C-alpha positions in Angstrom: -1.9 -8.0 19.1 -3.8 -6.6 22.0 -7.5 -5.6 22.0 -8.7 -3.2 24.6 -11.3 -5.0 26.8 -12.6 -1.7 28.2 -12.4 1.9 27.0 -9.8 2.3 29.8 -8.9 -1.0 31.4 -7.9 -4.5 30.8 -6.1 -5.8 27.7 -6.2 -9.2 26.1 -4.0 -10.8 23.4 -5.1 -12.4 20.2 -3.0 -13.6 17.2 -2.9 -11.7 14.0 -0.8 -11.8 10.7 0.6 -8.7 9.0 1.6 -7.6 5.5 2.6 -4.2 4.2 3.5 -3.0 0.7 6.8 -1.4 1.7 8.1 -4.8 2.9 6.5 -7.0 0.2 8.6 -8.9 -2.3 5.7 -8.9 -4.8 5.5 -6.2 -7.5 3.6 -3.1 -6.7 1.5 -3.3 -9.9 1.4 -6.8 -11.6 0.5 -7.3 -15.2 -3.2 -8.3 -15.5 -5.1 -10.5 -17.9 -8.7 -11.4 -18.6 -10.3 -8.1 -17.8 -11.7 -5.2 -19.8 -9.4 -2.3 -20.5 -9.8 1.2 -21.8 -7.1 2.7 -24.1 -5.8 6.0 -22.8 -2.7 7.8 -24.1 -1.2 4.6 -25.4 -1.6 2.8 -22.1 -4.3 0.8 -20.4 -5.9 1.4 -17.0 -8.1 -1.2 -15.3 -10.3 -1.0 -12.3 -11.2 -4.7 -11.7 -9.0 -7.4 -10.2 -7.6 -10.2 -12.4 -5.2 -13.0 -12.5 -1.5 -12.1 -11.9 0.5 -13.1 -14.9 4.0 -11.5 -14.9 5.6 -9.2 -12.3 6.0 -5.6 -13.2 8.3 -3.1 -11.5 7.6 -2.5 -7.8 7.0 1.0 -6.5 5.6 2.6 -3.3 4.7 5.3 -3.6 6.1 7.0 -6.7 9.8 6.9 -6.8 12.1 6.0 -9.7 10.3 3.0 -11.1 10.1 2.1 -14.8 6.9 2.8 -16.7 4.1 0.3 -16.3 1.8 -0.8 -19.2 -1.2 -1.6 -17.0 -2.6 -0.3 -13.7 -5.3 -1.8 -11.5 -6.8 0.3 -8.7 -8.2 -2.9 -7.1 -5.3 -5.2 -7.1 -4.1 -6.1 -3.5 -0.8 -4.2 -4.2 -2.7 -1.1 -5.3 -5.0 -1.3 -2.3 -2.0 -1.2 -0.1 -0.3 1.7 -1.9 -2.4 3.4 -4.7 -0.4 6.5 -5.2 1.6 5.4 -8.3 -1.7 4.6 -10.0 -3.1 7.9 -9.0 -0.1 9.8 -10.4 -0.4 8.0 -13.7 -4.1 8.7 -14.1 -3.5 12.3 -13.2 -0.8 12.7 -15.8 -2.3 10.7 -18.6 -6.1 10.8 -18.4 -7.2 13.0 -15.4 -10.9 12.6 -16.1 -10.9 8.9 -17.1 -13.9 6.9 -18.3 -14.5 3.3 -17.4 -17.3 2.3 -19.8 -18.0 -1.1 -18.2 -19.0 0.6 -15.0 -20.1 4.0 -16.5 -17.7 5.5 -14.0 -15.5 8.5 -14.4 -12.4 8.9 -12.3 -11.8 12.6 -11.5 -8.2 12.8 -10.2 -7.0 16.5 -10.3 -7.6 19.0 -7.5 -9.3 21.7 -9.6 -11.7 19.2 -11.2 -12.6 17.5 -7.9 -13.2 21.0 -6.3 -15.4 22.0 -9.3 -17.7 18.9 -8.8 -17.9 19.4 -5.0 -18.6 23.1 -5.4 -21.6 22.6 -7.8 -24.2 20.4 -6.1 -26.8 21.7 -8.5 -25.0 19.8 -11.3 -23.9 16.7 -9.4 -26.2 14.8 -7.0 -24.9 13.1 -3.8 -27.7 10.5 -3.6 -25.2 7.7 -4.2 -22.1 9.4 -2.7 -20.6 6.6 -0.7 -19.8 3.9 -3.2 -19.4 3.1 -6.9 -22.5 0.9 -6.8 -25.1 -0.5 -4.4 -23.5 -3.7 -3.1 -26.8 -5.1 -2.0 -28.3 -5.2 -5.5 -25.8 -7.9 -6.5 -27.0 -10.2 -3.7 -30.7 -11.2 -3.7 -30.4 -12.9 -0.3 -29.2 -9.6 1.3 -32.1 -7.7 -0.4 -34.5 -10.2 1.0 -33.2 -9.5 4.5 -33.5 -5.8 4.0 -37.2 -6.1 2.9 -37.8 -6.9 6.6 -36.7 -3.4 7.6 -39.0 -1.3 9.8 -37.7 1.9 8.2 -39.2 1.6 4.7 -39.2 3.5 2.5 -35.5 4.3 3.2 -34.6 8.0 3.4 -31.5 9.7 2.1 -30.0 12.2 4.6 -26.8 14.2 5.1 -24.1 13.0 2.7 -26.7 11.1 0.6 -29.0 14.1 0.2 -29.1 17.1 -2.0 -30.3 20.7 -1.3 -32.7 21.8 0.0 -33.3 18.6 2.0 -29.6 18.3 2.8 -29.6 21.8 4.4 -32.5 20.8 6.7 -30.9 17.5 7.8 -27.5 19.3 8.3 -29.1 21.9 10.5 -30.9 19.3 12.7 -27.7 17.2 13.1 -25.5 20.2 13.9 -28.0 21.2 16.6 -28.1 17.7 18.0 -24.4 17.0 17.7 -23.3 20.5 18.6 -19.5 19.9 17.9 -18.4 22.8 20.1 -20.5 21.7 23.0 -19.6 18.0 22.5 -15.9 19.0 22.6 -16.4 20.9 25.8 -18.0 17.8 27.4 -15.7 15.2 25.9 -12.4 17.2 25.5 -11.4 17.3 29.1 -11.5 13.5 29.3 -9.5 12.8 26.1 -6.1 13.1 27.8 -7.2 10.9 30.7 -8.6 8.3 28.3 -5.5 8.2 26.1 -3.3 7.7 29.2 -5.6 4.9 30.2 -5.1 3.2 26.8 -1.3 3.6 27.1 -1.3 2.2 30.6 -2.5 -1.1 29.1 0.6 -1.5 27.0 3.4 0.8 28.3 5.2 -2.0 30.1 5.1 -4.3 27.1 7.4 -2.2 24.9 5.1 -2.4 22.0 1.4 -2.2 21.0 -1.0 -2.9 18.3 -1.9 0.6 17.3 -5.4 0.0 15.7 -7.1 -2.0 18.4 -5.2 -0.6 21.4 -5.0 3.1 20.5 -6.8 4.2 17.4 -10.2 2.5 18.0 -10.8 3.1 21.7 -10.8 7.0 21.6 -13.4 7.6 18.8 -15.5 4.8 20.2 -15.5 6.5 23.6 -16.9 9.5 21.9 -19.5 7.3 20.1 -20.5 5.9 23.5 -21.1 9.4 24.8 -23.0 10.6 21.8 -25.4 7.6 21.9 -25.3 7.2 25.7 -24.4 3.5 25.6 -22.3 1.2 27.8 -18.8 0.1 26.9 -20.0 -3.3 25.9 -22.7 -1.8 23.6 -20.2 0.6 22.0 -18.0 -2.3 20.7 -21.1 -4.1 19.4 -21.9 -0.8 17.6 -18.3 -0.8 16.2 -19.0 -4.3 14.7 -22.1 -2.9 13.0 -20.2 0.1 11.7 -17.5 -2.1 10.3 -20.0 -4.2 8.4 -21.9 -1.2 7.1 -18.8 0.5 5.9 -17.4 -2.7 4.2 -20.7 -3.1 2.3 -20.6 0.6 1.3 -17.1 0.5 -0.2 -18.2 -2.3 -2.6 -16.1 -5.1 -4.1 -16.6 -7.3 -1.1 -17.8 -10.9 -0.6 -21.5 -11.9 -0.3 -20.8 -13.0 3.3 -19.8 -9.4 4.2 -22.9 -7.9 2.5 -25.2 -10.4 4.3 -23.6 -9.5 7.7 -24.3 -5.8 6.9 -27.9 -6.5 5.9 -28.5 -8.5 9.1 -26.8 -5.8 11.2 -28.9 -3.2 9.6 -32.0 -4.7 11.1 -30.4 -5.0 14.5 -29.2 -1.4 14.3 -32.7 -0.3 13.3 -34.2 -2.0 16.4 -31.5 -0.4 18.6 -32.4 3.1 17.3 -36.1 2.6 17.4 -36.0 1.4 21.0 -34.0 4.5 21.9 -36.4 6.7 20.1 -39.3 5.1 22.0 -37.6 5.6 25.3 -36.7 9.2 24.4 -40.4 10.0 23.5 -41.8 8.4 26.7 -39.1 9.2 29.2 -37.1 12.0 27.6 -33.4 11.8 26.8 -30.5 14.2 26.4 -28.5 11.9 24.1 -28.0 12.5 20.4 -31.2 10.5 19.4 -33.3 12.4 21.9 -32.0 15.7 20.6 -32.8 14.6 17.0 -36.4 14.1 18.1 -36.7 17.4 19.9 -37.7 19.6 17.0 -38.7 23.3 17.4 -42.4 24.0 17.0 -41.8 25.7 13.6 -39.8 22.7 12.2 -41.2 19.4 11.0 -40.2 16.4 13.0 -37.9 13.8 11.5 -39.4 10.5 10.4 -38.2 7.3 11.9 -36.4 6.4 8.7 -34.6 9.7 8.7 -33.4 9.3 12.3 -32.2 5.8 11.5 -30.3 6.9 8.4 -28.7 9.9 10.3 -27.7 7.7 13.2 -26.1 5.2 10.8 -24.0 7.9 9.2 -23.0 9.5 12.5 -21.9 6.1 13.8 -19.8 5.2 10.8 -18.5 8.8 10.3 -17.8 9.2 14.0 -15.2 6.4 14.1 -14.0 5.2 10.8 -12.1 8.3 9.6 -10.7 9.1 13.0 -9.4 5.6 13.5 -7.5 5.7 10.2 -6.4 9.3 10.9 -4.8 8.4 14.2 -3.2 5.1 12.8 -1.7 7.0 9.9 -0.2 9.6 12.2 1.5 6.9 14.3 2.7 5.1 11.2 4.3 8.3 9.9 6.1 8.9 13.1 7.3 5.3 13.3 8.6 5.2 9.7 9.8 8.7 8.8 13.4 9.3 9.7 13.9 12.3 12.0 10.1 13.1 12.3 9.7 12.1 15.9 12.8 14.1 16.9 11.5 17.2 15.1 8.1 17.0 16.8 9.8 16.7 20.2 12.2 19.6 19.6 9.6 21.8 17.8 6.2 20.9 19.4 4.6 23.8 17.6 5.0 21.8 14.4 2.5 19.1 15.6 -0.5 21.0 14.1 1.3 21.3 10.8 2.1 17.6 10.9 -1.5 16.6 11.5 -2.7 18.7 8.5 0.1 17.5 6.2 -0.5 13.9 7.1 -4.3 14.4 6.4 -3.3 15.7 3.0 -0.7 13.0 2.4 -2.7 10.0 3.6 -6.4 11.0 3.5 -8.3 8.5 5.6 -11.2 8.5 3.0 -9.7 8.4 -0.5 -12.8 9.0 -2.6 -16.4 9.9 -2.8 -19.0 9.7 -5.6 -21.4 12.0 -7.4 -23.8 11.5 -10.4 -24.1 14.2 -13.1 -27.6 15.6 -13.3 -26.9 17.1 -16.7 -24.3 17.0 -19.5 -21.4 19.0 -18.1 -17.8 19.6 -18.8 -15.2 18.6 -16.2 -11.5 19.1 -16.9 -12.2 19.6 -20.6 -14.1 16.4 -20.9 -17.9 16.2 -21.5 -19.6 14.1 -18.8 -23.0 12.9 -19.9 -26.1 13.2 -17.7 -26.5 10.2 -15.4 -22.8 9.3 -15.4 -21.2 8.5 -12.1 -18.0 10.2 -11.0 -15.4 9.0 -8.5 -13.9 12.0 -6.8 -10.4 10.9 -6.0 -9.3 12.9 -2.8 -6.2 10.8 -2.4 -5.0 11.9 -5.9 -6.2 15.5 -5.7 -4.4 16.0 -2.4 -1.1 15.2 -4.2 -1.8 17.2 -7.4 1.5 18.7 -8.6 -0.3 21.8 -9.8 -1.1 22.8 -6.2 1.4 20.8 -4.1 5.1 21.0 -4.9 6.6 17.6 -4.5 3.1 16.4 -3.4 4.2 12.8 -3.0 6.4 13.8 0.0 5.3 14.3 3.6 6.6 17.8 4.4 5.6 19.1 7.8 6.9 22.6 6.8 4.2 22.7 4.1 1.6 25.5 4.6 -1.6 23.7 3.9 -3.5 27.0 4.2 -2.3 27.9 0.7 -4.3 25.1 -0.8 -6.7 23.4 1.6 -6.6 19.7 1.4 -9.7 17.6 0.8 -9.3 15.0 3.5 -12.6 16.0 5.1 -14.4 16.8 1.9 -15.3 20.2 0.6 -18.4 22.4 0.3 -21.9 21.7 1.7 -21.0 18.0 2.5 -17.8 18.7 4.3 -17.4 16.5 7.4 -19.5 17.9 10.2 -17.2 16.3 12.8 -13.8 17.3 11.5 -13.1 19.7 14.4 -13.7 16.8 16.8 -11.5 14.5 14.8 -8.7 17.0 14.7 -8.8 17.5 18.5 -8.8 13.7 19.1 -5.8 13.3 16.8 -3.9 16.2 18.4 -4.3 15.1 22.0 -3.7 11.4 21.1 -0.3 12.1 19.5 0.7 14.6 22.1 0.0 12.3 25.0 1.6 9.3 23.2 4.8 11.2 22.6 4.9 12.2 26.3 4.7 8.6 27.4 6.8 6.7 24.9 9.7 7.5 22.5 11.7 5.9 19.6 8.5 4.6 17.9 9.3 2.1 15.2 7.6 -0.9 13.5 7.8 -3.9 15.9 10.5 -6.4 14.9 9.1 -9.4 13.0 5.9 -7.6 12.0 4.8 -5.7 8.9 1.8 -3.4 8.9 -1.3 -4.7 7.3 -3.3 -2.1 5.4 -7.1 -1.8 5.5 -8.2 -4.0 2.5 -11.2 -1.8 1.6 -11.1 0.2 -1.6 -11.1 3.9 -1.0 -9.9 3.7 2.6 -6.4 4.6 3.7 -5.6 3.1 7.1 -4.5 -0.1 8.7 -6.0 -3.4 9.7 -3.0 -4.0 12.1 0.0 -1.9 13.0 2.4 -3.2 15.6 4.7 -0.5 17.0 7.6 -0.9 19.4 8.9 1.9 21.6 11.0 2.9 24.6 9.1 4.1 27.6 9.7 7.7 28.8 11.0 7.6 32.4 8.3 8.0 35.0 9.8 11.2 36.3 8.9 13.0 33.0 5.5 14.7 32.7 2.9 12.4 31.1 
C-alpha cells in the first residue's frame, strides 16, 4: 500500500496483507468450546474467544443462512462482520446478561435510547470500554504511576452531570465547531485533491493510509497547532490509546499505550506552559483561557480533554470515510446513482453512518436497580449499548440490514454519533469532511472497485467498524473534467 509522507505531498510504498469476511472461505461463526456460556431461549451466546472446533454456516451479514447454535462477538469472523450476531441477540435476548463479566448487552433501539436519555440513572464514568485494560497488567500500571497528572480526572464522555456540562461548555468554546469549519473548511477540497494527486496515476490506492487518515489528521494538526511530523506521531499515540480502551488486546499494546500516555502528558504540559507564558490561540491555549467567573481547568483535566479530542478527532472520521469508499466500491449501481443524482450524496452519508456505525458500542453503569426492556438491571451492573445493532433494529428500520440511500433517516435518527448529553461534539465537522472527501474523490476517479488480488482487512478492534487496509482500484476521470 501507500502511506502519505506529508499531509499533501510525497507517497511511499510498504507491503501489507489483507483479509475480508466477504471473501473468506472460513465460516462466519465457528462452533466454540472451552468457554462459559449463558443459556438464552434454547441457544447459547458467548463473548470470549475460544478454540475453533467445527465450522458452522457462513453468513455476512444476515442473509439466508441456517441457524447457529453458538455465537461469539469476539471471534475473528464476528469482528469482521458482527451483524448476524447482533440480529440474533436482538431477536432472542435483547437485554442479555453475561454473568462472568457482569455485563449486559443492550441491543434494541428503544432500550439504547432509554439508557442514553437517562444519565441520572446510568453513569458514564467507564463509558469507553467493558473493563479497564490496564488493571490486568501490573507492569502497565507501574508505568502509569509515573504520571504527572495524578489524580486522573474524568472529563467529557467519562463524566456525569453537572461536571460534564462544565467540561462540555469549555470544550465547545475552545473547539468552536462552526469557527473551526470556517477556518478549515475552505482547505478541505485542496487537501483532498493533494491526497489524490499522490495516487491518481497509479490506478489504485490504499484507502486508509492514503485517503481516510490524512484529512482528519490535518484537522488535528490545526487544532493542536503542530507540524506534519508531529501530527503523525500523535496519530501513533491515538492508535495505542484507542486500542487499550477497546480492551481484549495483548499486554504489549497496553504497555505501549501506558508509555505513550506519559509522552502525551509531557507534550500537553509543555504546550500548556508555553501558552501560559507566551500566549497561544491553539486549542490548548483556549482551554486555559477561562473567563473570570469560571474556575480554571486543572492540568489533569486539560490532559484528559486533549486525549479525548485527539482520539475522537480522528478515529471515527477515518472509519467513516473508509466505510463510505468501501460501500461505493462494492455496492452495485451505487456509484452510478451518486453521479446521476448528486443530491443523494447527503442521504448516502447518513444511511452509511446508520448501516456501518464507525463506533459500534459504548458503555454505562447502572446507578440504581432499573428496568431496561422489561429486564431488571441491578445497581452497579455494566451495560454495553450496541449502536451497531440498534441502528438496524427492525422495529424502526424496515429491512435495516440493507444499505438504502433512499431511506429517510430523519424519521428515526441513527446513533452513529451517540445521543443525548454525550453526543459527539465534532459530528458536524466529521460530516463535512466526509461529504467533501467523497465529492472530490468522485470528481477525480470513477469505476471504484476492490483492487484485484486484494481483500479488505477489517479493523481488528472490538466495537470498531472500519478497515485496517482497503485497496481500491479505479479509472481516472479525464483531465478536461472539473476536479
